[in-house]
C-alpha positions in Angstrom: 3.4 1.8 34.5 6.7 2.3 36.4 9.9 0.3 35.5 12.8 0.2 38.0 16.4 -0.9 37.4 19.9 -0.4 38.6 22.3 1.3 36.5 25.4 -0.5 35.4 27.5 2.7 35.0 30.7 2.8 37.0 30.1 6.3 38.8 29.2 6.1 42.4 25.9 7.7 41.7 25.0 5.0 39.5 24.1 2.5 42.2 20.9 4.3 42.9 17.6 2.8 41.3 16.3 4.6 38.2 12.6 4.8 37.6 11.3 5.2 34.1 7.5 6.2 33.9 5.5 5.3 30.9 3.0 8.3 30.5 -0.1 8.2 27.9 0.4 10.1 24.8 -1.0 13.7 25.4 -2.8 13.8 22.0 -5.2 11.1 20.8 -4.2 9.1 17.7 -6.2 10.0 14.7 -8.3 6.9 13.5 -6.7 5.1 10.4 -9.3 5.4 7.4 -10.6 2.2 5.9 -9.1 1.3 2.6 -10.8 2.5 -0.6 -10.8 0.4 -4.0 -9.2 2.0 -6.9 -9.6 0.4 -10.2 -7.0 0.9 -13.0 -8.0 0.1 -16.7 -5.2 -0.5 -19.3 -6.6 -0.6 -23.1 -4.4 -1.1 -26.1 -2.6 -3.6 -27.9 -1.3 -6.7 -26.0 2.3 -5.6 -26.5 1.7 -2.1 -25.1 -0.5 -3.2 -22.3 2.1 -5.8 -21.3 4.9 -3.2 -21.6 3.0 -0.9 -19.3 2.3 -3.5 -16.8 6.0 -4.4 -16.5 6.8 -0.5 -16.3 4.4 -0.2 -13.3 6.1 -3.4 -11.7 9.6 -1.9 -12.3 8.4 1.4 -10.8 7.2 -0.6 -7.7 3.7 0.6 -8.1 1.9 -2.9 -8.6 3.1 -6.5 -9.1 2.7 -7.8 -12.7 0.8 -10.8 -11.4 -1.9 -8.7 -9.8 -3.4 -7.5 -13.0 -6.3 -9.7 -14.5 -5.9 -11.7 -17.8 -6.7 -10.0 -21.0 -10.3 -9.2 -21.3 -11.8 -8.8 -24.8 -15.0 -6.9 -24.8 -17.3 -8.4 -27.3 -20.8 -8.7 -25.8 -20.2 -6.9 -22.5 -22.5 -4.4 -20.7 -19.5 -2.3 -20.4 -19.3 0.2 -23.3 -15.8 0.9 -24.1 -14.9 1.7 -27.7 -12.0 -0.8 -28.6 -10.4 -1.4 -31.8 -10.5 -5.1 -32.9 -6.8 -5.6 -31.9 -7.0 -4.1 -28.6 -7.5 -5.8 -25.2 -8.2 -4.6 -21.6 -6.6 -5.4 -18.4 -7.9 -4.5 -14.9 -6.0 -3.9 -11.6 -7.9 -3.2 -8.2 -5.8 -1.8 -5.4 -6.9 -0.7 -2.0 -5.5 2.6 -0.9 -6.0 4.5 2.4 -6.1 8.3 2.0 -4.6 10.0 5.0 -4.6 13.8 5.3 
């Protein structure tokens, strides 16, 4: 595409039209990969899990409200050895790995 305009510079040669030509990029743009889900599990006492969630929030890694509510694993198919006073919280983020 060609754009033409008159320069507003005060020099005598500036009254000539100036043409700007848009040329396509010489190299193709690499495709953007699809996002891949990544699951984070925090297992520990409620205070330690909550502290870690707030720490990750302060580091701008994940909003605190993106985490699941506390999950207790009493009769679940997932086998994770937990002490009676521990909970688990889950965060799922989608990441694009480039490079």
